[in-house]
C-alpha positions in Angstrom: 8.1 15.6 11.6 10.5 15.6 8.7 10.4 12.6 6.4 7.2 11.2 7.9 4.4 10.9 5.4 0.9 12.1 6.3 -1.9 11.9 3.8 -4.0 14.8 2.6 -7.7 14.5 3.7 -9.9 14.4 0.7 -13.7 15.1 0.4 -14.4 11.4 0.2 -12.7 10.8 3.5 -16.2 10.8 5.1 -15.6 8.0 7.7 -13.9 10.0 10.4 -14.1 7.2 13.0 -10.7 6.3 14.5 -9.8 2.6 14.7 -7.3 0.9 16.9 -4.4 -1.0 15.4 -6.0 -4.5 15.9 -9.1 -3.5 13.9 -6.8 -2.0 11.2 -4.7 -5.2 11.1 -7.8 -7.3 10.6 -9.2 -5.1 7.9 -5.9 -4.8 6.0 -4.6 -8.3 6.6 -1.3 -6.8 7.8 0.2 -7.8 11.1 0.2 -5.3 13.9 4.0 -5.5 13.9 4.1 -4.5 10.2 1.7 -1.6 10.7 3.9 -0.4 13.6 6.9 -0.7 11.4 5.3 1.5 8.7 4.7 4.1 11.4 8.2 3.8 12.7 9.7 4.4 9.3 7.3 7.3 8.6 5.4 5.5 5.8 1.9 5.7 7.3 1.7 7.7 10.5 -1.5 7.2 12.4 -3.7 10.3 12.3 -4.2 10.4 16.1 -3.2 8.8 19.4 -5.5 7.9 22.2 -5.1 9.4 25.7 -3.1 6.3 26.6 -0.8 6.6 23.5 -2.4 4.0 21.3 -2.2 4.5 17.6 -5.6 5.5 16.0 -6.2 5.2 12.3 -8.7 6.9 10.0 -10.2 5.6 6.8 -7.5 7.5 4.9 -4.8 5.9 6.9 -6.2 2.4 6.2 -6.5 3.2 2.5 -2.8 4.1 2.5 -2.0 0.8 4.2 -3.9 -1.0 1.5 -1.9 0.7 -1.2 1.2 -0.5 0.5 -0.2 -4.0 0.9 -0.9 -4.1 -2.8 2.6 -2.8 -3.7 4.5 -5.3 -1.6 4.0 -8.5 -3.6 4.9 -6.6 -6.7 8.4 -6.0 -5.4 8.2 -2.3 -4.6 10.6 -1.0 -1.9 9.7 1.1 1.1 11.2 4.1 -0.7 9.0 3.3 -3.8 6.0 3.2 -1.5 6.9 6.5 0.0 7.3 8.1 -3.4 3.9 6.7 -4.7 2.1 7.9 -1.6 3.7 11.3 -1.8 2.6 11.5 -5.5 -0.9 10.6 -4.6 -0.9 13.2 -1.9 0.5 15.8 -4.2 -2.1 15.0 -6.9 -5.1 15.2 -4.5 -3.9 18.3 -2.7 -2.0 20.0 -5.5 -2.0 23.8 -5.5 0.0 24.1 -8.6 -0.1 22.8 -12.2 3.6 21.9 -12.2 3.2 19.9 -9.0 0.1 18.1 -10.4 1.9 17.3 -13.7 5.0 15.9 -11.8 2.7 13.8 -9.5 0.8 12.4 -12.5 4.1 11.5 -14.2 5.2 9.7 -11.1 2.0 7.7 -10.9 2.2 6.8 -14.6 5.8 5.5 -14.0 4.5 3.4 -11.1 1.6 2.1 -13.2 4.0 0.9 -15.8 6.2 -0.8 -13.2 3.1 -2.4 -11.6 2.0 -3.7 -15.1 5.4 -5.3 -15.6 5.4 -6.9 -12.2 1.9 -8.3 -12.8 3.0 -9.8 -16.1 6.0 -11.4 -14.4 3.8 -12.8 -11.7 1.3 -14.1 -14.3 4.2 -16.0 -16.0 5.3 -17.4 -12.7 1.7 -18.5 -11.9 1.5 -20.2 -15.3 4.7 -22.1 -14.5 3.3 -23.1 -11.1 0.1 -24.4 -12.8 2.1 -26.4 -15.3 4.0 -28.0 -12.5 0.9 -28.7 -10.6 -0.7 -30.3 -13.6 2.4 -32.4 -14.2 2.5 -33.6 -10.7 -1.2 -34.4 -10.8 -0.5 -36.6 -13.9 2.2 -38.4 -12.1 0.0 -38.9 -9.0 -2.9 -40.3 -11.2 -0.5 -42.9 -12.7 -0.1 -44.7 -9.4 
């Protein structure tokens, strides 16, 4: 299963119940098509399949999908998402200090990029609010 990302189970992964893709889509606010795409490209592979072949997701899988959902509006690519998830996995399941240090450095880099993207979005939101206020002023003058 080369290139496909699986998460490392952590002690706080206490909800072991499997969820079908429709329930996952509702919880994550991602479309079923998008969730399937993330599986197809190896970004979030469901932890299990039903006897009928349906994708089954754990709490950990859903948490990974939520990370991706948060990254998408900030302009991160699929490869960026894969790198971030791998760094999180390495940090939580790290056997070696060097691996943990590298994973922490990767997460710090992504944190900085996320901060920059948030600042840019905040500026864009300010512009949108300025325009909305300007249009409201014009509408009030009628």
